[in-house]
MARVEXLO-243555 format. One line per 2 residues: number of its first residue (from 1); their letters; for each residue y, x, z of N, C-alpha, C. Coordinates in steps of 0.05 Angstrom, whole numbers, plus 5000, padded with zeros to 4 digits. Layout:
N
NUM	A	Y X Z Y X Z Y X Z ~ ...
# end
This chain:
247
1	MA	6533 4675 8008 6557 4688 8020 6581 4669 8019 ~ 6584 4655 7996 6607 4636 7994 6604 4613 8015
3	RQ	6579 4604 8019 6575 4583 8039 6583 4592 8067 ~ 6576 4617 8074 6582 4628 8100 6613 4631 8103
5	CL	6626 4640 8082 6655 4643 8084 6669 4616 8087 ~ 6660 4596 8071 6673 4570 8073 6668 4557 8100
7	AT	6646 4563 8113 6639 4552 8139 6659 4560 8160 ~ 6671 4583 8157 6690 4593 8177 6719 4587 8170
9	LP	6724 4574 8147 6751 4568 8138 6757 4538 8141 ~ 6782 4530 8139 6789 4501 8140 6775 4485 8119
11	AA	6771 4459 8124 6756 4442 8106 6767 4442 8077 ~ 6793 4446 8074 6805 4444 8048 6802 4470 8031
13	SS	6791 4491 8043 6788 4517 8030 6768 4515 8007 ~ 6771 4533 7988 6753 4534 7965 6746 4563 7958
15	AL	6725 4566 7943 6716 4592 7933 6713 4590 7903 ~ 6718 4612 7888 6717 4612 7859 6698 4633 7850
17	II	6678 4626 7834 6660 4645 7821 6669 4647 7792 ~ 6677 4672 7784 6690 4675 7757 6683 4702 7746
19	TP	6681 4704 7720 6676 4729 7706 6701 4746 7704 ~ 6699 4772 7702 6723 4789 7698 6739 4781 7673
21	EE	6724 4773 7652 6738 4766 7626 6755 4741 7630 ~ 6744 4721 7644 6759 4696 7648 6782 4700 7668
23	AA	6778 4718 7687 6800 4723 7706 6823 4736 7693 ~ 6818 4752 7671 6839 4765 7656 6850 4749 7634
25	FS	6840 4724 7631 6848 4707 7608 6877 4700 7609 ~ 6890 4700 7587 6918 4691 7584 6919 4671 7562
27	SQ	6936 4651 7565 6939 4631 7544 6949 4643 7518 ~ 6962 4667 7520 6971 4680 7496 6949 4693 7480
29	SR	6925 4696 7493 6903 4709 7480 6887 4690 7462 ~ 6893 4664 7464 6879 4645 7447 6883 4651 7418
31	SS	6862 4651 7403 6865 4655 7374 6879 4632 7360 ~ 6896 4639 7341 6910 4617 7326 6890 4601 7310
33	AE	6865 4610 7307 6845 4595 7292 6832 4574 7309 ~ 6841 4571 7335 6829 4552 7353 6850 4531 7361
35	PE	6858 4514 7343 6878 4493 7350 6866 4474 7371 ~ 6884 4463 7386 6876 4444 7406 6871 4417 7393
37	GP	6849 4405 7399 6842 4379 7388 6853 4356 7405 ~ 6851 4332 7394 6860 4309 7410 6844 4306 7435
39	GT	6858 4299 7457 6844 4295 7482 6839 4321 7498 ~ 6848 4344 7488 6844 4369 7502 6870 4379 7513
41	RP	6868 4397 7532 6892 4408 7545 6892 4438 7540 ~ 6915 4451 7540 6916 4480 7538 6900 4493 7560
43	QK	6885 4514 7553 6870 4528 7574 6888 4543 7593 ~ 6880 4544 7618 6895 4558 7639 6878 4581 7649
45	NS	6891 4600 7662 6877 4621 7676 6865 4608 7701 ~ 6838 4607 7703 6825 4593 7724 6831 4605 7752
47	LI	6833 4632 7753 6838 4645 7778 6866 4639 7789 ~ 6886 4642 7771 6914 4637 7780 6917 4608 7787
49	HN	6905 4590 7771 6908 4561 7776 6896 4555 7803 ~ 6873 4566 7810 6861 4560 7836 6877 4571 7859
51	LL	6889 4595 7856 6905 4607 7877 6930 4590 7882 ~ 6942 4578 7861 6966 4562 7864 6961 4534 7873
53	TN	6938 4522 7866 6934 4494 7871 6910 4488 7889 ~ 6892 4508 7893 6867 4503 7907 6850 4483 7893
55	KP	6853 4480 7867 6837 4462 7851 6826 4476 7827 ~ 6804 4466 7814 6794 4478 7789 6814 4474 7766
57	SV	6812 4491 7746 6831 4489 7724 6825 4465 7706 ~ 6800 4455 7707 6793 4430 7693 6778 4412 7712
59	SS	6781 4386 7707 6769 4366 7724 6739 4366 7721 ~ 6724 4363 7743 6695 4363 7742 6684 4338 7729
61	SL	6700 4317 7726 6690 4293 7714 6695 4291 7684 ~ 6708 4312 7672 6713 4312 7644 6687 4316 7628
63	PL	6683 4301 7606 6660 4306 7588 6662 4334 7577 ~ 6639 4346 7571 6638 4373 7560 6656 4376 7535
65	AR	6657 4355 7519 6673 4357 7494 6702 4362 7500 ~ 6712 4354 7523 6740 4357 7529 6747 4385 7539
67	LS	6726 4401 7544 6731 4428 7555 6736 4449 7533 ~ 6732 4441 7508 6737 4460 7486 6755 4447 7466
69	AG	6770 4463 7452 6789 4453 7432 6775 4439 7409 ~ 6785 4416 7402 6774 4401 7379 6746 4391 7383
71	GT	6738 4387 7409 6711 4379 7414 6704 4351 7405 ~ 6679 4346 7401 6669 4319 7395 6651 4310 7417
73	PN	6645 4284 7419 6629 4274 7441 6601 4288 7444 ~ 6591 4299 7423 6564 4311 7424 6565 4342 7428
75	DT	6589 4353 7431 6591 4382 7434 6581 4391 7461 ~ 6573 4417 7462 6567 4430 7487 6587 4453 7491
77	LN	6585 4466 7514 6603 4488 7520 6601 4510 7499 ~ 6623 4522 7492 6622 4545 7474 6636 4569 7487
79	AS	6639 4590 7472 6649 4615 7484 6677 4613 7495 ~ 6693 4595 7483 6721 4592 7492 6724 4573 7516
81	SP	6702 4560 7524 6704 4540 7545 6705 4555 7572 ~ 6720 4544 7592 6721 4556 7618 6694 4555 7632
83	TA	6686 4576 7646 6660 4577 7659 6662 4582 7688 ~ 6686 4584 7699 6689 4589 7728 6678 4565 7744
85	TL	6667 4571 7767 6655 4551 7784 6670 4550 7811 ~ 6681 4526 7817 6695 4523 7843 6676 4511 7863
87	LK	6676 4523 7887 6659 4514 7909 6677 4504 7932 ~ 6671 4480 7942 6685 4468 7964 6665 4454 7982
89	KG	6672 4448 8007 6655 4432 8024 6652 4404 8012 ~ 6628 4394 8013 6622 4369 8000 6634 4345 8013
91	MP	6636 4323 7998 6646 4297 8008 6623 4277 8006 ~ 6617 4263 8028 6595 4243 8027 6602 4220 8009
93	VT	6582 4210 7994 6586 4188 7976 6565 4166 7983 ~ 6575 4142 7987 6558 4119 7993 6557 4100 7970
95	MI	6533 4093 7960 6530 4074 7938 6515 4050 7948 ~ 6527 4027 7946 6515 4002 7955 6512 3983 7932
97	PS	6487 3976 7923 6462 3985 7934 6456 4014 7926 ~ 6436 4026 7938 6429 4053 7931 6419 4054 7902
99	AR	6426 4075 7887 6419 4077 7859 6396 4097 7857 ~ 6373 4088 7849 6350 4106 7847 6339 4104 7818
101	GY	6327 4126 7810 6315 4127 7784 6335 4132 7762 ~ 6325 4134 7738 6341 4142 7715 6361 4119 7707
103	EG	6353 4094 7711 6370 4072 7701 6393 4066 7720 ~ 6392 4074 7745 6414 4067 7763 6414 4038 7770
105	WV	6437 4026 7773 6439 3998 7779 6431 3981 7754 ~ 6416 3960 7759 6407 3943 7737 6415 3914 7743
107	PP	6419 3897 7722 6427 3870 7727 6407 3855 7744 ~ 6415 3837 7761 6396 3821 7777 6379 3803 7760
109	PS	6353 3801 7766 6335 3784 7748 6345 3756 7745 ~ 6358 3745 7766 6367 3717 7764 6394 3715 7750
111	GK	6406 3738 7744 6433 3738 7732 6455 3734 7752 ~ 6449 3731 7777 6469 3727 7798 6465 3747 7821
113	ST	6486 3762 7827 6485 3781 7848 6487 3768 7876 ~ 6473 3780 7896 6474 3770 7923 6492 3787 7941
115	ID	6505 3807 7930 6522 3825 7946 6548 3810 7954 ~ 6554 3810 7979 6578 3797 7990 6594 3819 8004
117	LR	6617 3826 7992 6633 3848 8003 6641 3843 8032 ~ 6647 3819 8039 6657 3813 8066 6634 3812 8087
119	ED	6611 3803 8079 6589 3799 8098 6569 3822 8098 ~ 6569 3839 8078 6549 3861 8077 6554 3880 8100
121	PR	6534 3885 8118 6538 3903 8141 6542 3932 8133 ~ 6535 3939 8108 6538 3967 8099 6567 3973 8091
123	ID	6584 3952 8089 6611 3955 8079 6631 3949 8102 ~ 6650 3967 8106 6672 3962 8124 6693 3948 8108
125	FL	6692 3921 8108 6709 3906 8089 6739 3910 8094 ~ 6747 3911 8119 6776 3915 8125 6786 3942 8114
127	RL	6769 3963 8117 6778 3989 8106 6777 3989 8076 ~ 6759 3974 8064 6758 3972 8035 6783 3959 8024
129	VH	6791 3937 8038 6816 3923 8030 6840 3942 8033 ~ 6841 3957 8055 6863 3975 8059 6864 3997 8037
131	LI	6841 4007 8030 6839 4027 8008 6851 4016 7983 ~ 6843 3991 7975 6853 3979 7950 6883 3975 7952
133	EN	6893 3964 7974 6921 3958 7976 6938 3983 7977 ~ 6928 4004 7991 6942 4029 7992 6944 4043 7965
135	SF	6922 4042 7950 6920 4055 7924 6938 4040 7903 ~ 6937 4014 7903 6952 3998 7883 6981 3992 7893
137	RR	6987 3998 7918 7014 3994 7929 7022 3965 7928 ~ 7004 3947 7932 7010 3919 7935 6988 3904 7949
139	KL	6995 3881 7960 6975 3865 7975 6954 3853 7956 ~ 6930 3852 7966 6908 3840 7952 6904 3811 7961
141	DV	6903 3792 7943 6896 3765 7950 6866 3764 7954 ~ 6859 3768 7979 6830 3773 7986 6813 3749 7978
143	EH	6821 3725 7986 6805 3701 7980 6801 3697 7950 ~ 6823 3699 7936 6821 3696 7907 6803 3717 7894
145	YL	6806 3742 7904 6789 3763 7892 6760 3759 7898 ~ 6753 3752 7923 6725 3748 7930 6713 3725 7914
147	ER	6729 3704 7910 6719 3681 7894 6715 3689 7865 ~ 6732 3706 7855 6730 3714 7826 6705 3730 7821
149	IR	6697 3747 7839 6674 3765 7834 6648 3754 7848 ~ 6650 3731 7860 6626 3720 7874 6603 3717 7854
151	GR	6580 3728 7863 6556 3726 7846 6555 3746 7823 ~ 6576 3763 7821 6577 3781 7798 6580 3810 7807
153	TA	6580 3815 7833 6584 3843 7843 6560 3860 7838 ~ 6564 3882 7823 6542 3900 7816 6538 3920 7839
155	GV	6560 3929 7851 6558 3948 7873 6584 3960 7881 ~ 6583 3976 7902 6607 3989 7912 6601 4019 7916
157	II	6621 4036 7909 6619 4065 7913 6641 4073 7933 ~ 6634 4087 7954 6654 4096 7973 6652 4126 7976
159	AG	6675 4140 7973 6676 4169 7976 6689 4177 8002 ~ 6676 4195 8016 6688 4204 8041 6690 4182 8062
161	DY	6712 4183 8077 6717 4164 8098 6736 4142 8087 ~ 6726 4128 8066 6741 4108 8052 6767 4120 8041
163	EG	6764 4145 8030 6786 4158 8017 6788 4149 7988 ~ 6766 4141 7976 6766 4131 7949 6742 4112 7945
165	GA	6743 4097 7924 6721 4078 7920 6723 4063 7894 ~ 6702 4049 7887 6702 4033 7863 6685 4008 7868
167	IL	6694 3986 7857 6678 3961 7857 6671 3954 7829 ~ 6646 3950 7824 6636 3944 7797 6623 3917 7796
169	TW	6626 3904 7773 6615 3877 7770 6598 3875 7745 ~ 6583 3854 7743 6568 3847 7719 6584 3826 7704
171	EK	6589 3831 7678 6604 3812 7662 6588 3805 7637 ~ 6592 3780 7627 6578 3772 7603 6590 3787 7579
173	AS	6572 3796 7561 6581 3811 7537 6600 3794 7520 ~ 6596 3768 7519 6614 3751 7504 6610 3722 7515
175	SG	6628 3705 7507 6626 3677 7516 6600 3665 7508 ~ 6585 3653 7527 6560 3641 7521 6537 3660 7520
177	SL	6542 3686 7522 6520 3706 7521 6507 3708 7549 ~ 6481 3715 7548 6466 3719 7573 6464 3749 7580
179	QL	6473 3766 7561 6472 3795 7566 6495 3802 7586 ~ 6487 3818 7606 6507 3827 7626 6513 3857 7622
181	VP	6538 3864 7623 6547 3892 7619 6561 3900 7645 ~ 6559 3926 7652 6573 3936 7676 6603 3939 7670
183	YL	6619 3931 7690 6648 3932 7687 6661 3944 7712 ~ 6679 3963 7708 6694 3975 7730 6717 3956 7737
185	DK	6714 3942 7760 6733 3922 7767 6756 3934 7784 ~ 6750 3951 7803 6770 3965 7819 6763 3994 7822
187	FA	6783 4011 7818 6780 4040 7822 6804 4049 7839 ~ 6799 4057 7864 6821 4062 7882 6817 4089 7897
189	VL	6840 4102 7901 6841 4127 7916 6866 4126 7934 ~ 6862 4132 7960 6885 4132 7978 6907 4149 7967
191	QS	6932 4141 7972 6955 4156 7962 6955 4185 7972 ~ 6945 4188 7997 6945 4215 8009 6924 4233 7996
193	SQ	6905 4221 7981 6884 4237 7968 6887 4238 7938 ~ 6907 4225 7927 6911 4225 7898 6921 4252 7888
195	GS	6909 4262 7867 6917 4287 7855 6906 4311 7870 ~ 6889 4307 7890 6878 4330 7904 6851 4322 7915
197	AG	6837 4342 7925 6811 4338 7939 6789 4329 7922 ~ 6794 4322 7896 6773 4314 7878 6760 4288 7884
199	VA	6775 4270 7899 6764 4244 7906 6758 4227 7882 ~ 6778 4225 7863 6774 4209 7839 6750 4219 7823
201	DT	6748 4246 7820 6725 4257 7805 6699 4250 7818 ~ 6698 4251 7845 6674 4245 7859 6665 4217 7854
203	VF	6683 4198 7856 6676 4170 7851 6668 4165 7822 ~ 6683 4177 7804 6677 4173 7775 6650 4184 7768
205	QA	6643 4208 7778 6617 4220 7772 6594 4204 7784 ~ 6598 4193 7808 6577 4177 7820 6572 4152 7802
207	MI	6594 4141 7791 6592 4117 7775 6577 4122 7749 ~ 6585 4143 7734 6574 4147 7707 6548 4163 7707
209	RT	6543 4179 7728 6519 4196 7728 6496 4183 7744 ~ 6502 4167 7764 6482 4156 7781 6479 4126 7778
211	CF	6501 4112 7781 6500 4082 7780 6496 4071 7752 ~ 6511 4082 7733 6510 4072 7705 6508 4095 7685
213	PK	6486 4109 7685 6484 4132 7666 6485 4124 7637 ~ 6481 4098 7631 6481 4089 7603 6509 4080 7595
215	GV	6528 4081 7614 6555 4074 7606 6566 4050 7622 ~ 6592 4048 7624 6606 4027 7637 6632 4021 7623
217	CW	6642 3996 7624 6667 3989 7611 6689 3984 7631 ~ 6713 3987 7623 6736 3980 7640 6760 3974 7622
219	RS	6781 3962 7634 6805 3956 7619 6829 3961 7637 ~ 6852 3965 7625 6877 3969 7640 6901 3962 7623
221	RN	6923 3958 7636 6948 3951 7622 6958 3975 7606 ~ 6973 3970 7585 6983 3992 7568 7001 4011 7584
223	DN	7015 4000 7604 7034 4016 7619 7021 4028 7645 ~ 6995 4027 7647 6982 4038 7671 6986 4069 7670
225	PV	6998 4081 7691 7003 4110 7691 6978 4127 7692 ~ 6955 4114 7698 6930 4130 7700 6915 4129 7673
227	NK	6926 4116 7653 6911 4113 7627 6903 4140 7615 ~ 6920 4160 7617 6913 4186 7605 6888 4197 7618
229	WY	6886 4194 7644 6862 4204 7659 6838 4189 7649 ~ 6840 4162 7645 6818 4146 7635 6810 4154 7606
231	FE	6831 4158 7589 6826 4164 7561 6810 4190 7558 ~ 6816 4210 7575 6802 4235 7573 6772 4233 7580
233	RA	6765 4212 7593 6737 4208 7602 6722 4187 7586 ~ 6736 4173 7568 6723 4152 7553 6710 4162 7528
235	SA	6689 4148 7520 6676 4155 7494 6686 4136 7472 ~ 6699 4114 7480 6710 4095 7460 6733 4080 7473
237	IG	6753 4074 7457 6777 4061 7467 6786 4039 7447 ~ 6795 4016 7456 6805 3995 7439 6829 3982 7452
239	RC	6847 3971 7436 6871 3957 7446 6870 3928 7438 ~ 6877 3911 7458 6877 3882 7453 6896 3868 7471
241	SG	6915 3853 7460 6933 3836 7475 6946 3850 7499 ~ 6957 3873 7494 6971 3887 7516 6953 3902 7535
243	LV	6926 3901 7530 6907 3915 7548 6893 3937 7532 ~ 6884 3957 7547 6868 3979 7536 6839 3975 7546
245	RA	6820 3974 7528 6792 3971 7536 6778 3998 7530 ~ 6762 4008 7548 6749 4034 7545 6721 4033 7556
247	S	6706 4053 7548 6678 4055 7558 6670 4084 7555
# end
Protein backbone atom coordinates (compact mmCIF):
# COMPACT_ATOMS: atom_id res chain seq x y z
CA MET A 1 0.00 0.00 0.00
CA ALA A 2 2.83 2.41 0.87
CA ARG A 3 4.49 1.66 -2.48
CA GLN A 4 1.27 2.46 -4.35
CA CYS A 5 0.79 5.72 -2.45
CA LEU A 6 4.37 6.87 -3.01
CA ALA A 7 4.07 6.06 -6.73
CA THR A 8 1.37 8.73 -7.08
CA LEU A 9 3.20 11.39 -5.04
CA PRO A 10 6.20 13.64 -5.82
CA ALA A 11 9.62 11.96 -5.70
CA ALA A 12 10.54 13.69 -2.42
CA SER A 13 7.51 12.27 -0.56
CA SER A 14 7.92 9.75 2.24
CA ALA A 15 5.83 7.28 4.25
CA LEU A 16 6.27 6.37 7.91
CA ILE A 17 5.49 3.02 9.54
CA ILE A 18 5.21 3.60 13.28
CA THR A 19 3.62 2.03 16.36
CA PRO A 20 0.96 3.91 18.37
CA GLU A 21 3.31 3.94 21.37
CA GLU A 22 6.13 5.61 19.48
CA ALA A 23 3.76 8.06 17.79
CA ALA A 24 2.66 9.19 21.27
CA PHE A 25 6.24 9.40 22.55
CA SER A 26 7.33 12.62 24.23
CA SER A 27 10.87 13.53 25.24
CA GLN A 28 9.41 14.29 28.68
CA SER A 29 8.43 10.64 29.08
CA ARG A 30 12.03 9.44 29.13
CA SER A 31 12.90 7.91 32.45
CA SER A 32 15.49 9.76 34.52
CA ALA A 33 17.20 6.38 34.86
CA GLU A 34 18.14 6.51 31.16
CA PRO A 35 20.86 9.16 30.88
CA GLU A 36 22.14 9.96 27.45
CA GLY A 37 25.54 8.50 26.75
CA PRO A 38 28.38 9.99 24.74
CA GLY A 39 27.70 10.09 21.03
CA THR A 40 23.93 9.91 21.44
CA ARG A 41 21.25 12.49 20.77
CA PRO A 42 18.01 13.18 22.65
CA GLN A 43 15.19 11.07 21.26
CA LYS A 44 12.58 12.84 19.16
CA ASN A 45 9.00 12.02 18.35
CA SER A 46 9.46 10.22 15.03
CA LEU A 47 6.04 11.15 13.66
CA ILE A 48 6.31 14.88 14.39
CA HIS A 49 9.91 14.99 13.17
CA ASN A 50 8.91 13.36 9.86
CA LEU A 51 5.97 15.73 9.38
CA LEU A 52 8.19 18.78 9.94
CA THR A 53 11.29 17.68 8.02
CA ASN A 54 10.26 14.81 5.71
CA LYS A 55 13.26 12.94 7.18
CA PRO A 56 13.68 10.09 9.70
CA SER A 57 14.30 11.06 13.32
CA VAL A 58 17.65 9.22 13.23
CA SER A 59 20.09 8.77 10.38
CA SER A 60 20.00 5.41 8.62
CA SER A 61 23.80 5.22 8.61
CA LEU A 62 24.17 5.48 12.40
CA PRO A 63 25.49 2.34 14.15
CA LEU A 64 22.90 0.57 16.32
CA ALA A 65 24.82 1.59 19.44
CA ARG A 66 24.10 5.26 18.71
CA LEU A 67 20.33 4.70 18.65
CA SER A 68 20.09 4.04 22.39
CA ALA A 69 21.36 6.00 25.36
CA GLY A 70 24.74 4.98 26.69
CA GLY A 71 25.20 2.43 23.91
CA THR A 72 28.41 0.55 23.24
CA PRO A 73 29.70 -0.67 19.87
CA ASN A 74 28.35 -4.18 20.47
CA ASP A 75 24.85 -3.17 21.60
CA THR A 76 21.68 -4.01 19.72
CA LEU A 77 18.35 -2.22 19.71
CA ASN A 78 16.49 -2.12 23.01
CA ALA A 79 13.02 -1.12 24.12
CA SER A 80 13.85 2.59 24.22
CA SER A 81 15.31 2.67 20.70
CA PRO A 82 13.25 4.21 17.89
CA THR A 83 11.60 1.58 15.68
CA ALA A 84 9.76 3.71 13.12
CA THR A 85 10.55 2.90 9.48
CA LEU A 86 10.73 5.64 6.86
CA LEU A 87 9.98 4.70 3.24
CA LYS A 88 11.06 6.80 0.27
CA LYS A 89 11.70 6.23 -3.41
CA GLY A 90 15.12 4.71 -3.83
CA MET A 91 18.28 6.34 -5.15
CA PRO A 92 20.50 4.41 -7.58
CA VAL A 93 24.02 3.70 -6.36
CA THR A 94 26.93 2.91 -8.67
CA MET A 95 30.05 1.22 -7.30
CA ILE A 96 33.14 1.05 -9.52
CA PRO A 97 34.36 -1.65 -9.53
CA SER A 98 31.29 -3.66 -8.59
CA ALA A 99 31.52 -5.08 -5.07
CA ARG A 100 30.48 -8.69 -4.84
CA GLY A 101 30.67 -11.23 -2.07
CA TYR A 102 31.23 -10.80 1.63
CA GLU A 103 34.67 -9.19 1.37
CA GLY A 104 33.71 -6.33 -0.94
CA TRP A 105 36.64 -4.55 -2.55
CA VAL A 106 40.00 -6.26 -2.00
CA PRO A 107 43.55 -4.99 -2.60
CA PRO A 108 44.94 -5.66 -6.10
CA PRO A 109 47.25 -8.72 -6.18
CA SER A 110 50.05 -6.63 -7.67
CA GLY A 111 49.60 -3.94 -5.03
CA LYS A 112 48.86 -1.38 -7.75
CA SER A 113 45.38 -0.35 -8.90
CA THR A 114 44.58 0.02 -12.60
CA ILE A 115 41.54 2.30 -12.09
CA ASP A 116 41.96 5.64 -13.86
CA LEU A 117 39.30 8.19 -12.90
CA ARG A 118 39.76 10.23 -16.06
CA GLU A 119 39.89 7.37 -18.57
CA ASP A 120 37.46 4.85 -17.07
CA PRO A 121 34.36 4.79 -19.35
CA ARG A 122 32.12 3.99 -16.36
CA ILE A 123 32.94 7.36 -14.75
CA ASP A 124 31.76 10.77 -15.94
CA PHE A 125 34.95 12.49 -14.86
CA LEU A 126 33.79 16.07 -15.47
CA ARG A 127 30.69 15.55 -13.34
CA LEU A 128 32.79 13.88 -10.63
CA VAL A 129 35.10 16.91 -10.52
CA HIS A 130 32.07 19.23 -10.37
CA LEU A 131 30.65 17.21 -7.48
CA ILE A 132 33.89 17.51 -5.51
CA GLU A 133 34.34 21.23 -6.20
CA ASN A 134 30.71 22.02 -5.41
CA SER A 135 30.79 20.06 -2.16
CA PHE A 136 34.12 21.47 -0.92
CA ARG A 137 33.39 24.97 -2.28
CA ARG A 138 36.80 25.30 -3.90
CA LYS A 139 38.60 24.34 -7.08
CA LEU A 140 40.30 20.97 -7.31
CA ASP A 141 43.85 20.80 -8.67
CA VAL A 142 42.89 17.95 -10.98
CA GLU A 143 46.34 17.04 -12.30
CA HIS A 144 47.93 17.07 -8.86
CA TYR A 145 45.09 14.99 -7.42
CA LEU A 146 45.19 12.37 -10.18
CA GLU A 147 48.95 12.06 -9.81
CA ARG A 148 48.64 11.65 -6.03
CA ILE A 149 46.20 8.74 -6.22
CA ARG A 150 47.62 7.12 -9.35
CA GLY A 151 47.93 3.37 -8.88
CA ARG A 152 46.19 3.54 -5.49
CA THR A 153 42.51 4.07 -6.37
CA ALA A 154 40.38 1.40 -4.68
CA GLY A 155 37.09 2.51 -6.22
CA VAL A 156 34.40 5.12 -6.64
CA ILE A 157 30.86 5.29 -5.25
CA ILE A 158 28.26 7.47 -6.99
CA ALA A 159 24.81 8.17 -5.54
CA GLY A 160 21.95 9.26 -7.76
CA ASP A 161 22.77 11.55 -10.67
CA TYR A 162 26.18 12.51 -9.25
CA GLU A 163 24.44 14.03 -6.23
CA GLY A 164 26.96 12.43 -3.89
CA GLY A 165 29.99 10.21 -4.04
CA ALA A 166 33.18 8.91 -2.50
CA ILE A 167 36.65 8.13 -3.80
CA LEU A 168 38.57 5.50 -1.85
CA THR A 169 42.21 4.53 -2.08
CA TRP A 170 44.60 1.87 -0.87
CA GLU A 171 47.22 3.18 1.54
CA LYS A 172 50.18 1.49 3.20
CA ALA A 173 49.57 0.67 6.86
CA SER A 174 52.94 2.23 7.74
CA SER A 175 56.12 3.38 6.07
CA GLY A 176 57.81 0.41 4.41
CA SER A 177 54.80 -1.85 5.02
CA LEU A 178 53.32 -4.00 2.25
CA GLN A 179 49.91 -4.17 3.93
CA LEU A 180 47.28 -2.03 2.23
CA VAL A 181 44.35 -0.53 4.13
CA PRO A 182 41.24 1.13 2.68
CA TYR A 183 41.13 4.91 3.04
CA LEU A 184 38.30 7.37 2.41
CA ASP A 185 40.04 10.00 0.29
CA LYS A 186 37.06 12.12 -0.86
CA PHE A 187 33.48 12.21 0.43
CA ALA A 188 31.30 14.72 -1.39
CA VAL A 189 27.63 15.73 -1.54
CA LEU A 190 26.24 18.51 -3.73
CA GLN A 191 25.34 21.59 -1.70
CA SER A 192 21.75 21.30 -2.93
CA SER A 193 21.53 17.78 -1.46
CA GLN A 194 23.34 18.38 1.84
CA GLY A 195 21.22 17.85 4.94
CA SER A 196 18.38 16.25 2.98
CA ALA A 197 17.43 13.38 0.71
CA GLY A 198 19.70 10.94 2.59
CA VAL A 199 22.47 11.22 -0.02
CA ALA A 200 25.32 11.16 2.52
CA ASP A 201 23.74 8.17 4.30
CA THR A 202 23.37 6.33 1.00
CA VAL A 203 27.03 6.79 0.09
CA PHE A 204 28.27 5.96 3.59
CA GLN A 205 26.22 2.77 3.82
CA ALA A 206 27.40 1.58 0.41
CA MET A 207 30.97 2.15 1.58
CA ILE A 208 30.83 0.34 4.93
CA ARG A 209 28.26 -2.35 4.16
CA THR A 210 29.17 -3.35 0.61
CA CYS A 211 32.60 -2.05 -0.40
CA PHE A 212 34.45 -2.34 2.92
CA PRO A 213 32.39 -4.38 5.41
CA LYS A 214 35.52 -4.97 7.51
CA GLY A 215 36.11 -1.26 7.99
CA VAL A 216 37.67 1.81 6.40
CA CYS A 217 39.85 4.66 7.71
CA TRP A 218 39.64 8.39 7.11
CA ARG A 219 41.04 11.62 8.48
CA SER A 220 39.97 15.26 8.63
CA ARG A 221 41.08 18.58 10.03
CA ASN A 222 40.11 19.49 13.59
CA ASP A 223 37.99 22.36 12.33
CA ASN A 224 36.08 20.30 9.76
CA PRO A 225 32.37 21.19 10.34
CA VAL A 226 31.37 17.62 9.40
CA ASN A 227 33.49 15.99 12.15
CA LYS A 228 30.49 15.45 14.43
CA TRP A 229 28.75 13.47 11.68
CA TYR A 230 31.90 11.36 11.22
CA PHE A 231 32.41 10.84 14.97
CA GLU A 232 28.91 9.40 15.38
CA ARG A 233 29.70 6.73 12.80
CA ALA A 234 33.25 5.86 13.83
CA SER A 235 34.24 2.90 15.98
CA ALA A 236 37.59 4.46 16.89
CA ILE A 237 39.00 8.01 16.84
CA GLY A 238 42.51 9.40 17.30
CA ARG A 239 44.07 12.88 17.12
CA CYS A 240 47.44 13.65 15.60
CA SER A 241 49.13 16.90 14.50
CA GLY A 242 45.95 18.88 14.00
CA LEU A 243 44.16 16.01 12.26
CA VAL A 244 41.45 13.61 13.39
CA ARG A 245 41.87 9.99 12.34
CA ALA A 246 38.87 7.66 12.50
CA SER A 247 37.69 4.26 11.40
